[in-house]
Structure formats: C-alpha cells, structure tokens
C-alpha positions in Angstrom: 19.1 2.2 -32.5 15.4 3.9 -33.3 14.4 7.4 -31.9 13.9 7.4 -28.1 10.4 6.8 -26.8 8.8 8.7 -23.8 6.3 7.7 -21.3 5.5 8.8 -17.9 5.8 4.8 -16.6 7.5 1.8 -18.0 6.0 -1.6 -16.8 8.2 -4.4 -17.1 6.7 -7.6 -17.0 3.0 -8.5 -18.4 1.8 -11.1 -15.9 -1.4 -10.7 -14.0 0.3 -7.9 -11.3 2.0 -5.9 -14.5 -1.2 -5.9 -16.3 -3.2 -4.7 -13.6 -0.7 -2.2 -12.8 -0.8 -0.8 -16.2 -4.4 -0.7 -16.6 -4.7 1.3 -13.2 -2.0 3.7 -14.3 -4.0 4.4 -17.4 -7.3 4.6 -15.6 -5.4 7.3 -13.4 -4.5 9.4 -16.5 -0.7 8.1 -16.6 0.7 7.4 -19.7 2.3 3.8 -19.9 4.0 1.2 -21.8 4.4 -2.5 -20.7 6.8 -5.0 -22.1 7.4 -8.7 -21.5 10.1 -10.8 -22.9 7.7 -13.8 -23.6 5.9 -13.8 -26.9 2.4 -13.9 -25.4 0.1 -14.7 -22.4 0.3 -18.0 -20.7 -1.1 -21.1 -22.5 -1.6 -23.7 -20.1 -0.5 -22.7 -16.4 -1.2 -22.8 -12.8 -4.7 -22.2 -11.7 -4.7 -19.0 -9.7 -7.1 -18.1 -6.7 -8.3 -14.4 -6.5 -8.8 -13.2 -2.9 -11.7 -11.1 -2.0 -9.8 -7.8 -2.2 -8.2 -8.8 -5.5 -11.9 -9.4 -7.1 -12.5 -5.9 -5.8 -9.5 -4.3 -7.5 -10.3 -6.5 -10.6 -13.6 -4.8 -10.7 -12.3 -1.4 -10.6 -10.2 -2.5 -13.7 -13.3 -3.8 -15.6 -12.6 -7.6 -15.6 -14.1 -9.2 -12.4 -17.7 -9.7 -14.1 -16.0 -11.9 -16.7 -13.6 -13.5 -14.3 -16.4 -14.6 -11.8 -18.4 -15.9 -14.8 -15.7 -18.1 -16.0 -14.2 -19.1 -12.4 -15.2 -21.3 -9.5 -16.4 -19.6 -6.5 -14.7 -20.5 -3.0 -16.9 -19.7 0.1 -14.9 -21.3 2.7 -11.6 -23.1 3.8 -11.6 -26.3 5.6 -8.4 -27.5 7.6 -7.4 -31.1 7.7 -5.2 -33.7 9.4 -5.3 -37.2 8.7 -9.1 -38.3 8.7 -10.1 -35.4 11.0 -11.5 -31.9 9.7 -9.8 -29.6 12.4 -11.1 -26.1 11.7 -12.6 -23.9 9.0 -13.1 -20.2 8.1 -16.0 -18.7 6.1 -14.9 -16.0 3.6 -18.5 -14.9 3.6 -17.8 -13.5 7.3 -15.9 -10.6 5.5 -17.6 -7.4 5.1 -16.4 -6.5 1.6 -18.2 -6.3 -1.7 -17.0 -9.8 -2.9 -16.9 -11.9 0.3 -15.6 -15.3 -1.4 -12.4 -16.3 -3.6 -12.6 -17.2 -7.3 -10.3 -20.0 -9.0 -9.7 -20.0 -12.6 -6.7 -20.6 -15.2 -4.0 -18.0 -15.0 -4.0 -18.0 -18.8 -7.9 -16.8 -18.9 -7.2 -14.2 -16.3 -4.3 -12.9 -18.3 -6.3 -12.9 -21.5 -9.2 -11.1 -19.7 -6.4 -8.3 -18.6 -5.0 -8.1 -22.0 -8.3 -7.5 -23.7 -8.9 -4.6 -21.3 -5.6 -3.2 -21.9 -6.1 -3.1 -25.6 -9.8 -1.5 -24.9 -7.9 1.1 -22.7 -5.4 1.8 -25.6 -2.5 0.1 -23.9 -0.7 -2.2 -26.1 1.7 -5.0 -24.5 4.9 -5.1 -26.3 5.5 -8.7 -26.1 9.2 -10.4 -27.1 10.6 -7.2 -25.6 13.4 -7.5 -22.9 14.8 -4.9 -20.5 18.4 -5.0 -21.4 19.4 -2.2 -19.1 18.5 1.2 -17.5 20.1 4.2 -16.1 18.4 6.5 -13.5 18.8 10.0 -13.1 17.0 12.7 -10.9 14.7 13.3 -13.9 13.7 9.9 -15.1 14.9 6.4 -16.3 16.4 5.7 -19.5 15.9 2.2 -20.3 17.4 -0.1 -23.4 14.8 -2.5 -24.5 15.9 -5.5 -26.9 13.4 -6.6 -29.3 13.3 -10.5 -29.4 13.0 -12.9 -32.2 13.4 -16.6 -32.3 15.8 -19.1 -34.1 15.0 -22.9 -34.3 17.1 -25.8 -33.7 16.5 -29.7 -33.7 14.4 -31.5 -36.1 11.5 -33.5 -34.7 10.8 -31.2 -32.0 12.1 -27.8 -32.6 13.9 -26.0 -29.7 13.3 -22.2 -30.3 16.1 -19.7 -28.7 15.5 -16.0 -28.6 17.7 -13.7 -30.6 17.9 -9.9 -30.7 16.4 -8.5 -33.6 17.1 -5.0 -32.7 16.9 -2.4 -29.6 15.5 0.9 -28.6 15.6 3.5 -25.7 12.7 4.6 -23.8 12.8 7.6 -21.7 10.5 6.9 -18.5 9.6 9.1 -15.6 9.4 5.8 -13.5 10.0 2.0 -14.0 7.8 -0.6 -12.2 9.3 -4.3 -12.0 6.8 -6.9 -12.1 8.7 -9.3 -14.0 8.6 -12.3 -11.5 10.7 -14.0 -9.0 13.9 -13.8 -11.3 13.2 -10.2 -12.0 15.7 -8.1 -14.2 14.5 -4.8 -12.7 15.3 -6.2 -8.9 18.9 -7.7 -10.2 19.6 -4.2 -12.1 18.8 -2.6 -8.9 21.4 -5.0 -7.1 18.8 -5.6 -4.4 19.4 -8.7 -2.6 16.4 -11.3 -2.7 16.5 -12.7 0.9 15.5 -16.1 1.6 13.3 -16.5 5.0 12.5 -20.0 5.5 13.4 -23.4 4.0 12.7 -24.4 0.3 9.2 -25.7 -0.2 8.7 -28.7 -2.8 5.2 -29.6 -4.0 4.0 -32.1 -6.5 0.9 -30.8 -8.3 -1.8 -32.6 -9.9 -4.8 -31.3 -12.0 -7.3 -34.3 -11.9 -10.6 -35.1 -13.4 -12.9 -36.5 -10.9 -16.0 -38.6 -11.1 -17.9 -36.3 -8.6 -18.6 -32.4 -7.8 -15.4 -31.1 -6.4 -17.3 -28.8 -4.2 -16.7 -24.8 -3.4 -14.4 -25.2 -0.6 -10.6 -25.1 -0.4 -9.3 -27.8 1.6 -5.9 -27.5 3.5 -3.9 -30.5 4.9 -1.4 -29.5 7.6 0.4 -32.3 9.6 3.6 -32.2 11.5 6.0 -32.0 8.4 3.9 -31.1 5.5 1.1 -29.2 3.8 -1.0 -29.6 1.0 -4.3 -28.0 -0.6 -7.0 -29.1 -2.8 -8.6 -26.2 -5.3 -11.5 -26.8 -7.1 -11.5 -25.9 -10.7 -14.8 -26.7 -11.9 -17.5 -29.3 -11.0 -15.4 -32.5 -12.2 -11.8 -30.9 -12.1 -9.6 -30.0 -9.1 -6.0 -29.4 -8.2 -4.0 -31.1 -5.5 -0.6 -29.5 -4.6 1.1 -31.8 -2.0 4.4 -30.9 0.0 7.1 -33.6 -0.8 10.5 -34.4 -0.3 12.2 -34.4 -3.6 15.1 -36.4 -5.2 16.8 -33.2 -6.3 16.0 -29.7 -6.4 14.3 -28.4 -9.6 13.7 -24.7 -10.9 13.1 -22.1 -8.1 9.5 -21.2 -9.4 6.7 -22.6 -11.6 7.2 -21.3 -15.3 4.3 -20.7 -17.1 3.7 -22.5 -20.6 3.2 -20.2 -23.4 1.4 -22.7 -25.6 -2.1 -23.7 -25.4 -1.4 -27.5 -26.5 -0.2 -29.7 -23.5 0.7 -33.1 -24.6 0.4 -35.4 -22.0 2.7 -38.6 -21.6 0.6 -41.8 -21.7 3.3 -44.2 -20.3 3.6 -41.8 -17.2 -0.1 -41.3 -16.7 -0.2 -44.5 -14.5 2.8 -43.9 -12.5 1.4 -40.3 -11.9 -2.0 -41.8 -10.9 -0.4 -44.4 -8.5 1.7 -41.8 -6.7 -1.0 -39.3 -6.1 -3.5 -42.1 -4.7 -0.5 -43.1 -2.4 0.0 -39.5 -1.2 -3.7 -38.8 -0.7 -4.2 -42.4 1.0 -1.4 -41.1 3.5 -2.0 -37.3 3.7 -6.0 -36.9 2.7 -7.6 -40.2 3.6 -10.9 -38.4 3.8 -10.8 -37.7 0.1 -12.9 -40.6 -1.4 -13.6 -38.7 -4.8 -13.0 -41.2 -7.6 -10.2 -40.0 -9.8 -10.9 -40.5 -13.7 -7.3 -39.3 -14.8 -4.5 -37.0 -13.9 -4.6 -34.3 -16.7 -1.3 -32.8 -15.8 1.2 -33.1 -13.3 4.4 -31.3 -12.3 7.1 -30.8 -9.3 8.0 -27.5 -8.4 9.8 -25.7 -5.4 9.2 -22.4 -3.8 11.5 -20.2 -1.7 10.1 -18.0 0.6 11.9 -14.7 0.0 11.6 -10.8 0.0 13.6 -8.3 -1.4 15.7 -6.1 0.8 14.2 -3.3 -0.9 11.1 -2.7 -2.9 12.7 0.1 -4.8 14.6 3.3 -4.9 14.4 6.6 -6.3 12.5 6.1 -9.8 12.4 2.4 -9.8 10.1 0.2 -7.8 9.0 -3.5 -7.8 5.5 -5.3 -6.9 4.5 -8.7 -7.2 6.7 -11.8 -7.4 9.6 -9.5 -8.4 9.3 -8.6 -4.6 8.5 -11.6 -2.8 7.9 -15.3 -3.1 5.9 -17.8 -0.7 4.2 -21.3 -1.1 1.4 -22.0 -3.1 -1.2 -23.0 -0.4 -2.7 -19.5 0.4 -2.1 -18.0 -3.0 -0.8 -15.1 -1.3 2.1 -13.6 -3.6 -0.1 -12.6 -6.8 -3.0 -11.4 -4.7 -0.9 -9.0 -2.3 0.9 -7.8 -5.6 -2.3 -6.8 -6.6 -2.6 -4.5 -3.7 1.0 -3.6 -4.1 0.0 -2.5 -7.4 -2.8 -0.4 -6.3 -0.8 1.5 -3.7 1.9 2.0 -5.9 -0.3 3.7 -8.5 -1.9 5.6 -6.1 1.5 6.9 -5.0 2.8 7.7 -8.4 -0.4 9.4 -9.3 0.5 11.9 -6.7 4.1 12.4 -8.0 3.5 12.1 -11.6 0.2 14.0 -12.2 0.2 16.6 -9.2 4.0 16.8 -9.2 3.9 18.0 -5.5 3.4 14.6 -3.8 5.6 14.1 -0.7 8.8 12.4 -1.5 7.8 9.9 1.2 4.9 8.5 -0.4 7.0 5.7 -2.4 9.1 5.1 0.9 5.8 4.6 2.7 4.5 2.2 -0.1 8.0 0.1 0.6 7.8 0.2 4.5 4.1 -0.9 4.6 4.2 -3.6 2.3 8.0 -5.1 3.0 6.8 -5.0 6.6 3.7 -7.3 5.7 6.0 -9.7 4.0 8.4 -9.9 7.0 5.4 -10.6 9.2 3.9 -13.0 6.6 7.1 -15.0 6.0 8.1 -14.9 10.0 4.7 -15.8 11.3 4.5 -15.4 14.9 1.1 -15.4 16.1 1.2 -12.5 18.7 -1.8 -13.8 21.0 -4.4 -16.4 21.3 -7.7 -14.9 21.8 -10.8 -15.8 24.2 -12.6 -18.3 24.0 -9.4 -20.2 23.5 -8.8 -21.8 20.2 -8.6 -25.7 19.8 -5.4 -27.5 20.9 -5.1 -28.2 17.0 -5.2 -24.6 16.2 -2.9 -23.7 18.8 -0.4 -26.0 17.4 -0.9 -25.1 13.7 -1.5 -21.3 14.2 1.4 -20.1 12.3 1.1 -22.2 9.4 -2.6 -21.9 9.2 -2.1 -17.9 8.8 -0.2 -18.6 5.5 -2.8 -20.9 4.3 -5.9 -18.7 4.1 -6.5 -16.8 0.8 -6.8 -13.4 2.1 -4.3 -10.8 3.5 -4.3 -7.3 5.5 -7.5 -6.5 7.5 -9.5 -9.5 5.9 -6.8 -12.1 7.1 -6.7 -10.6 10.6 -10.4 -10.9 10.7 -10.8 -14.8 9.5 -7.9 -16.0 11.8 -9.4 -14.1 14.7 -12.7 -16.3 14.2 -10.4 -19.0 15.0 -8.9 -17.7 18.0 -5.6 -16.3 16.6 -4.5 -12.8 16.8 -2.0 -11.9 14.2 
C-alpha cells in the first residue's frame, strides 16, 4: 500500500458525464482526480446525440467547437406512424445559443473530453477501480485498485483484470459517474428503482445510398418505438423496439477497441431482418441500404436511484438513472446534473460556508425531474387543441424529444402538450 493521496474531489467513472464533471471542477478551481476501471476511452460505441443545453455546457468546457465540426447537425424531429408523418418539432424554436442537436460517435466525444482534461492538467487514471470507501464528517477515504490484465485462450485471447496494487485517496467528496452498474451507488446501498417495463431494441448502423438528412425521425405505434438518427451524409442508425427471444445485458456496453470485426455470414441475415422491420414499422423509409455496418440487440430498464447521494458522496448520469435510447436523455440530463453538482460543490469546497441544503437541493430537483420523465403524465392539452395523434401519443412523445428542462417544456407546448 503506497502513501495516501489527497484531492478535494474524486470522480469515479470517465465516461462523458464523468469527464465533463472533472473539467468543470477544474475550471472552478477545485482539485480533482478521476478514475475508471477500463483501460481507455470507447473505441467503437453507440453514437450519442447532444441536446442544445449539452452543447452549451461543452462550449463552456472548451470542446463544443470540435464536436460540432465532426458531428451531424439536427434541426428538427419528425414523428411517424405507418406511412404517415404525424407531427414535428423544430429545435430552432429554442431561444438558446445552440438551437440544434448534434450526433457524433461517443468515442469521438470522449476523446475530445480527454484531450481537454490533459490541457487542463487532469490525468485520467485508467485501469483504476474503486474497491471501497469510508465516509467521515471531514471527507472520504477511498481504496483504489490498479488493474492489469492476464490473457487466457489461444487464437482469440480473453483478458481478465487482475489487481496489481492498491492505494488510498483522501477526498473531500466523491462523485459517482460510473454508469448503470455503479459501484458508488452500490457501496451507498442505494436502491436502483425500476419505473416501467424493460425495453428491448435492435440497433443497426447502416450505410445508405443517399443523404440521410438532418432530421431525427421517431416512429411510435401502439406497441413499439423506434428512431432514426443520421450520423453523416451516408450513414445512419436505426434503433427499433423488439420483443426478444431472451433478456440480454441490462445496458449497452461500450467496446474499448477501435477495430470492429463484422461477421460476413450474419450480414445478410441482419439486412433481411432490418428490411422486414422497416417495411412493417417505417414504410416511408425508401433509402437504399448498401450494408449493415454494425448491429446489436440491447435492453434498457427505466430506473432512478432512490437517492442521488448523501453526505460526501453523490451520483450523476447513468449512475443515478436509466431510460430508453429514443430521446437520448440520460447522458444529456447527466451533463446538466454535472454542472449543478459542481456549482453546489464550489460553494461548499471553496467558500466553505455554503448552505448544507445545496446538495440536497441538487438531489431533490433532479430526482423530481426523473420521476416526472419516467412517469410521464401530461398535465394538460393546450389550446388550440393538438391533433388526435398527438393526444393519443402525448406521454411517449415527451420522452422522444432530444431536450430536457425548460427546452423540453417549450417544444412539447408547440405540439399542444402541457408538461
């Protein structure tokens, strides 16, 4: 066991929310360490969509310009059922600095954030796992294990993590941004309450023989949801709700390797399955598909933590909540949580006289937001009256829009929904 390190805040988890949290802490003069049990940022992973407010926060962190230059701008959301286009919202209606969404690979976003952390003098401690922590009135003692890898197998090595050594960190606060299987949340013994049924999706990244456009297209029928996100001029991603043969992983896991090997024998089956689903769910989609570049089946469980933290240990992002992929809300609201949590910690850490209610206010505000989103009950339908289709789909439309907070309220009001 080496000497004890000290830091004002220890961030556990170096996904997008964790890295943004560390950046904002550093910008506010708060000494920060960040750890992650993986050995690097994502290689090939799900594309992510940045909400307008997220782009603003990334601009404050110094990475929005690069993200915008590499991403795909989204100006509107179209809603479909069968052959019909039933409704739309325009993100350009928002009175914000960046009135649009952006789609880019999560690996690209993570690399941009890591580079910015390096410029700020914050090194990510990869292959470092939180083993345990003890909270006291004055701080938190965290035990961190350094991981190595041992290989087994022959033609295709299978690497298992092994503990190389361990160290202790004395931190004023711990922030858990370590995903849906959060060790921090489990160490706090905080229940991760399921709100609503499990949702299964088949996800296809495709190369198309035409421009994929600059609009998100959401499909909602009586039983299923789906969404088409443009990735570039010729690539897009379909996520289509399905009934699986069996339950799989509870959340999509990122691939840490850059190289993704496709299985040629399965490509024809995947393409056939996708075409069948699109013919049934999105008959308006006539764009020729050249190939399925990547596909997987995943499941999402709408959940929210019973508490977003206590005393000197707090949660943000997927560690505190989980929802389906259509509106890309979990990570984006996690960015807002990171900003609010940093603001509260700035008062407590630097000024040392912040109200003890600051962190509880953070929890009550954001947990209430998630309770509302996951138990959607439109409070009213406005005048002029919305269409019959919007009235019937109102609760599901709300969770399908790439926005949150006041932005979401404004956009759904344009459809005649009061949320």
